[in-house]
C-alpha positions as CSV (number, residue, x, y, z in Angstrom):
1,M,144.3,42.8,107.8
2,K,141.6,41.7,105.5
3,Q,143.2,43.1,102.4
4,Y,146.1,40.6,102.7
5,A,143.7,37.7,103.0
6,F,141.8,38.9,100.0
7,M,145.0,39.2,98.0
8,R,146.1,35.7,98.9
9,I,142.7,34.3,97.9
10,L,142.8,36.1,94.6
11,L,146.3,34.8,94.0
12,A,145.3,31.3,94.8
13,F,142.4,31.5,92.4
14,F,144.7,32.9,89.7
15,F,147.0,30.0,90.1
16,L,144.0,27.6,89.9
17,Y,143.0,29.4,86.6
18,I,146.5,28.9,85.2
19,A,146.7,25.3,86.3
20,W,143.2,24.1,85.3
21,P,144.1,23.0,81.7
22,S,146.9,20.9,83.1
23,I,144.7,19.4,85.7
24,R,142.1,18.3,83.2
25,S,144.7,16.6,80.9
26,E,146.3,14.4,83.6
27,V,147.4,11.1,82.1
28,T,149.4,9.1,84.6
29,Q,148.7,8.1,88.2
30,L,151.7,10.2,89.4
31,S,150.3,13.3,87.8
32,S,146.8,12.7,89.3
33,I,148.4,12.3,92.7
34,F,150.4,15.6,92.2
35,W,147.2,17.5,91.2
36,A,145.2,16.0,94.0
37,T,147.9,17.2,96.4
38,W,148.0,20.6,94.7
39,L,144.2,21.0,95.0
40,A,144.2,20.0,98.6
41,F,146.8,22.7,99.3
42,F,144.7,25.1,97.4
43,L,141.7,24.4,99.5
44,L,143.8,24.7,102.7
45,V,145.1,28.1,101.6
46,V,141.7,29.4,100.6
47,G,140.0,28.0,103.8
48,A,142.6,29.5,106.1
49,N,142.3,32.9,104.5
50,F,138.5,32.8,104.7
51,A,138.8,31.9,108.4
52,T,141.0,35.0,108.8
53,I,138.5,37.2,107.0
54,L,135.6,35.9,109.1
55,K,137.8,36.4,112.2
56,M,137.5,32.7,113.2
57,I,141.3,32.6,113.8
58,Q,143.8,35.2,114.9
59,P,145.7,36.9,112.0
60,P,149.3,36.0,111.6
61,V,151.8,37.8,113.8
62,M,153.3,39.7,110.9
63,E,149.9,41.2,110.0
64,K,149.0,42.6,113.4
65,D,148.9,46.4,113.7
66,Q,152.1,47.9,115.1
67,I,150.0,50.5,117.0
68,N,148.3,47.8,119.1
69,E,151.7,46.3,120.0
70,V,153.1,49.7,121.1
71,Y,149.9,50.4,123.1
72,H,150.1,47.1,124.9
73,T,153.8,47.5,125.8
74,E,153.3,51.1,127.1
75,K,150.2,50.0,129.2
76,N,152.2,47.3,131.1
């Protein structure tokens, strides 16, 4: 389901848009570690969703079509 992946990417970029002013005004080492971890997680989320869109990985189990599951169970 590509629309779910697109929605998650848009949501991640929205969160980045909201967080960007705080990222630029980091003062302490602890805050820079927090934002570096947050940005790494952001890249992980965006990369995984792009992989789903490009069909490099299987979509999550929750997003598979129920029609396909019914078909496979009736076929066996």
